N, C-alpha and C positions, 0 to 999 in steps of 0.2 A: 549447444542443446538445448541450455537452457532457455535464451530466449525462443526457440523455437515449440517446447513444450505448451509454454502458457497460449499459444496461439490454437492448438489443437481440441478437440471435444475431446478430452480422455478424462478416463475412470477416475482420477486423481480429483477433476472439477464435479461428475457425477456424485460422489462420494459427499466432498463438502455440501452442497447444494440439496443433497436429500440430507444430510443432518441438521440445518437451519431449517427446513419445509417440516420436519417433525416437533423440530423442537417449535416452533412456531403454530404448529398446527395444538400441540401443545399447553400452550401461552392461550390461545384464544380460544379452547375449547372443552379444557378440564375444568371440571369442578376443583375449589379447593381440599377438599376430601382424597382427590382419586388423581393430584400432580405428582407425587411421589411413582404410583406403580406405572402411571403412564410412561413418563420419565427412563423405567426402567427398562419398558416394555420397549421404545426407541430404538437400541441393538439389533431386533429382536424383525421389527419392521425392515428394518432394511436389508438382513439377513435373514426370510423369513423360513430358507427350508436348511438341508442338508448338505446342497452343493453352493460353495464361497462364490461370491460373485467377483472379489476383489482381489483378496489375499487367497494364499496356498489350501488356508484351513475355513472354517467357520468360528473355530475358537476365539482365532488372532485375529481374523476380522471383527467380530463382536468384542473384542479386548478394544481394540484402537476407537473404534466407533465411538466407544462408552466413553474414551478419554476423549473424544473428539463432544459428547454433549456436555460434557462437563464445562469445555471450554467456550463449547458456546452458549451458555448461559454465567458467562462471565468468575467462574469458578476455575480454580488450577488445580492440574494433574491430580493422580489419587497417590501414594506413596506407596512403593515399589514392595515394603516389608512390613504390610499390616493390611487386614482385609475392610476393606471401604466400602459404603456400597456410593455407586453411582448419584445419588441422591445428599450423598453429605455435603451438610455445608447449607441444603437448600433454602433451609429457614433464613436468613443472611439475604440468600441471593432471591430470592422469591419477595421480592419489593417492588414498586415505580417508583422510589427512589435510586439517584444512579449508585450503581453499583461497581465498583472495578479494584479488582484484588491482582496488582503490580505480580511478576512481571509480566508483557502483554503478550512477545512470542515467547512458544513451547516446544521444543524438540516429544512428539510421545516415544517414551524409549521402547514397547511393542512394536513401533511402526518402521522404526529406525533399520536401514541395512547395511548398515556400519560402513558403510560407503570407503573405499580407499580413496583415499588424497594426496595428492602429488604424490603419485609412485610412477616410477617408469616401469614396466615390464615387457618379454618378449613375447611378438605374438606367434602363432604358428605358422608365416607368412616367414619367417627366418629361414635362408635359400643355403645356411652354410656355407655362405659364398668366397671366393679366395679371397679379396681386399678384407673382407673383416675392418671395413671404415671403423664400428663399433667404437671396437677395441682401440683402433690409434686416435678416435676421439675422447675416449673416454681420460680424463687429467688424474683417477685416482686407483687404473688398475681395478675396475668395481667387475668389468666386462672376464666372463672366461666362455667358452665353449664345452659343451656337454654331452654324449650321443650328438654330432652332429646339430649342436644347436647352441647361440647365445645365451647366457646365463647371468644376469644381473645381481652381486651381492649388495641386496640392502641395507645393509650395515656400511660396506663404502660409497654407496651413493652421494652423490652431493646435490641429485636432483638439479643438475645444471642444464641438462635436454641438449646434449650435445653428440649424444651416442643418436639421439631420435632426428635428429636435422642429417647427422653423416649416413642414416643408413640408406641405401636404394631400392628397398623394397617396402619404406615405411612398414615395418616390421617390430621397432616400438612402440609400446602406445603407452600414452602418458594418462595415468587414470588422475581424473579428478572428483572431486565430490562438488556435487552439482551447488548446493544449498552455498559450500563453502566458496564457491567461484563466483553467486551469484552476488556474494557479498562484497560488496563496494572498500568496507572501514575493515575489515580481515576481524568481524565480532565472533568466528565461529573457529571454532576447535574440537579436538577429539576426545569423551573422557577415557577411562582406563577399560573400559568395556569396550571403546571402538569407537562409539558412538558420536553422531555431532555433538556440539554443546556449546548453547550460547552463551557470550561474558552479556550477560543485561546492565554494565556499569558499560559499555562500548554501545550497545545495537539501539539506533536506532528508530527503530517500527517501522522502517519501510517495505519492507515483508514480501523484499523480494528472495527472497531463503526459500520463505512459503509457496511461491507458485515457481518455485525450480524442483522442490523435491517428487523426483519420481515416484514415491513413496506414500506421502500424504501423511512426510510426517513429520511438518512442521506444522502449526497452526497458531493462528490470533484469538484472543479473548473477544467475545460478543459481547452487545448490551439489546439484543431483539427481544429476551424475554421481558428484563426490567419493563423495556421501552412501550411493551403489546400489555402489564400489567397496567402501566401509566394513562393507554389511553381504555381498558377494560374500567379502572376506577373512575374515568369520567372526566381527567383533570383534558386543562386546553392544552394538547397537543400539536404543536405547529413544523410542516417541514420545510427547513431551507436544502434546496438541493443543488447543487455542484453541474459548473458548465458542464463537466465532463457525463455525464447524462445522458445526452445527445446518442441516439441510438442502439444506447446499452439492452434495448429490451427489445430490439428488432427496428431494424433500417424504416418499417411503417409505422412505427410507434410513435408519435410524435407527442409534444412535451404536455400540450394539453391534453394527449389518453393518459401521460403519466399522473398528471397532475387529477386525471378522475380517476386512475386506481385507487391513488396514498387516500383522497377522501374518502372513499368507498373502506377502505380499512382500517377507517380509525383518525386521521386527520382532521383537524379544522381548518387549516390554511397550507397553504403551498406557497413559499417566495423562490426567488432566484439569488444562489449566493454567487451570479453576478452583479450583482446588485452591490454587493461588495466590494467585489472586487473591481467594481468604479470608482469606488471610494478610496481604494489602497490604490489605485494606480495615479489618482490623481493629486493623492496625499503626496506619493513617490515622487513623482512630477515636478514638482515645489521643493521638495528637497532636493531634488538633485540640484535643481538649481540654486537653489538661495544656500546648500551646504559644500555640494562637491563645486562646481562650478565659481563659486565665488573664494574656494580653498580652502574653507574651515575644516572640510574633511578630503581626505588622499582620497575615498571611493566610495560608494555605497551598495549595499548588500541587500538584496531585494527579501523580502521577509514570509511570505505567505507559503512555501514550501518549508513542513516542520523539519522533517530529515535534515534538509541543509542548512534550518538555523540554529537546528540542534549540534551541527556539525559543528560549525562556526561557533558555538559559545563553549560546548564542551574543549575541543580540541584546541581552538584559538583562541582560548580568551581576551587577547591584545586587542580583539577585532571585534568585540563588540559595540562598541559603541558607534562601526560603521554598519550595523546591521539595521536595514531601516526601524523607524520607531513608528512604520503604519498599522495599524490593528488586519490582521492575516481577515481576506475575505469572509472567511466563515464566523470569525469571531466580531467582526462589523454587522455583518447580515443578524443572527442574532440580535446584536446590543437595538436593532433597529425595530425586531421585533418584540423585544421587551421594552421597549419606550414605548409603544405603544398598546401593546397589551401585559402586562407587569406578572401578571399569573400565568404565562405561558408557557409551558414546556418544549424547548427550541431543540427537535432531531437533525443533527448534519448529515444528510446522505449525498455521502462520495465514493470517492475511486480509493479513497485512503484510507492504507491502515496507523500510521503515523497520527495521525489527525484524532485520531483515540487518545494516545496520550498527548497530543494538543490540549483536549479538552480535557484531559484530568488535571493540569496546570493549578494552581490552586487560583491562579487569575484569571483563568479564564473559566472553572467551574460554575458559576454562579449563572455566566454566560448560555454557555451550550450544555445538555443535561446529559446528551445520548447522540453520539455519532456510531453508520451504522453503513456497509457498504453497499454498491450496487448487487454482488453479487448475494449480502444476505437481503437486498431486500426481491434478490430473485426469488427466493428462498420464501419468503413470507406471500408476495404476490400465486406463487403455485400454493401453498397451503391455505389461501384463500378464494384458491381457484378464479383465479381473475382472468378474463376475458376482455380485452382491450379494445375492441371492436367496440364493444357497450358502449364507449367515452368521446366516440365519433363526432358528437355535439358538442363537447366540453370547450368553454372557451380557454384560452394558452394564457401564457403568463408574458405582459410585458412593462417589466423593473428594469430593464440591462440596457447596456449599450454591444457593441460588437466587440469593445476594446477591453469588458468587464467578462464576455465570452469567451473569448480570447483564451483568456489564466491556464484553459485547458490542455494545452499543446506545449510543447517545448517550444521557447523562445519567446511565446505570445506574451507572456508579464511584461520581456521588456519592451516587446512594441509597441503595446500598449501605453507604455512609460514614455517611450520615444513621440509617440501620437500626439500624445497630449502634451511632453516639451515644448515641440514643434508646434502647437495649437497657441500654445498659453506663451510661451517666448517666443515668436519670429526672430530666425538668425543664431538663436543658440543649437550648440553642435552636442551631438548625445553620441559620448563614444559605447559603446556595446560590448559585454561580452555574456557570452552563455556558457553553462555544463551540465550536463545530465549524465547521472548517475552517479554515485557518493564518491567513488573513484577519482571521475575527472573533476566532481566537486572539493575534493581535497586538495587535487592539484592546483585548482583555480585558487582555492585559499594560500596554499604557500607562495604562489605568483604574489598575490596580491599582499600580502603580509614583507614579501620580499622587497615589494613599493616596484613591480612591474608593469602592475595593472591601475597606477595612478589615474584620474579622471574616469575614471569608469564606472556605468552603473554597471552591477553585476548581477545577472541572476543565476541562481541555483535551484535543479530540481535535484530531486535525492531518486529517481526512475528515468530510466532514457528512455525518453519520450515525451517526458512531462507527467500532470498527473491521469493522463490518458492510457497510462502504463501503471496505472497506481495496482496494488494485488488486491482489492477487490473491484475488479472490474472486469466485464462481461463476454468483451468482444476484441477481438486483435488492434493490435495498436494501428496500424497501417488504419483497418478501416474505421476507429473512434477519433484518428485524425482527420481524414476527409470528412466525418459529418459535422467537428466543430468547425471546419473551418467554410463548411456551405453556413453550418447558422452565423458566422462571423461575418460573414461576406454580405448576407444577406438582412443582416439587422438594421431598422430605421434608420438607428441611431449610430452613428460611428464611433465617438468618446462623450467623455462625460463632460460637465460644463465645469469652465474654471470655479466657481466657487464652490464646488460641489467640497471640499475635503473640509471648508470651512465649517460644515453643518457639526454640530455638534453630539459626540459620541463620546460620552462617559468611561 
């Protein structure tokens, strides 16, 4: 269900985008002395009448919108035990300098519907059959019949699911909280009031819980407000766009058109992150041959996905030496930009929520100033009334090869590195493994730790499907994959040159 939810034009998506749009409008249009009032008014713009649009009451709807506004401005949720204005803490947030207040992912208490998690219940499909297979299958005697219907004693139930498998009428439902089911590292539990609760020590910021929640109860923090302040202040703000951007604003909207729109909303330059991916795959191709094929390392883990890299470093610290030391495409591209223009404020625009965590690390903070997603950019474009048809004559960007552009899809990273190895080192065999989704990534790392993947180049993607399945995307995974594949196949240059990795990026 969760996988299908994100593919549909749901009310959850509409609510999220409206919040981004209204916050962007305030950032662009409001005078400094009017910002507080404009922000306090956003929930009433989203729900302007006495008729609720998303929830059962206007009061709950506006309360949830208020919390989403705070998160969209980079601030944390308000406490539930004291009166606090939406704009509380705005002075610290209303700056063009980077503002980030962890944690990244937060559950909005007023929005959480307290979904049951891992509970087996009997539905009205129960026929009171003679076989009573559910009773026979239960190892704990947790099922009895009352008034002609099976009843499960939740105190005795061990959640094994044997009763569900045995029922010939599929009358037993397994209820799973969607956000919890989407979390591959089991970072979501239940608080004392039955609401979802994120363990921030475990959370890797992939955002799959956020896009799987049917109640818009989970949201990540945004930097769109601060980024717009930097643009308004006159800073030299430069966009670096991730390769997954193709098709994200319509199949007929080209990269050239997106570039034109970005320049129109205040960016000074626009660059391809795929150029940084070219640097990464060239570097990792040499590393695989020099370190793994030579026998110095048992295997090599790719480093571009922040959730995958954090999973390895947090839960498998003994494997840290096997994580590639290559700069991630985001950072490599940012460093190239800042080598050329030291005063540039670099904005990574991509599909990934976890990149916000990566950019907040002390080692990266000076390279990448802001991270926004395609979904957040969609809200900004709406706030500025962008018409892509205006940019038909805009020149496109030609900075990367097909290899770097292919990083956006699952298997694309390993494929790019493999192509480079075969070109740079003819005759060298590349053993490829890749995993998608954090649950599968964890299994892969367990196998690698046990010595089952020696000699391999291992690609991990925190989101099933790769970057095109990131939490900040606008279109279906299948459609996005097809758009990227078209760009890769039509790229003028298939792979980067052999000596690209020798370029000095401090």
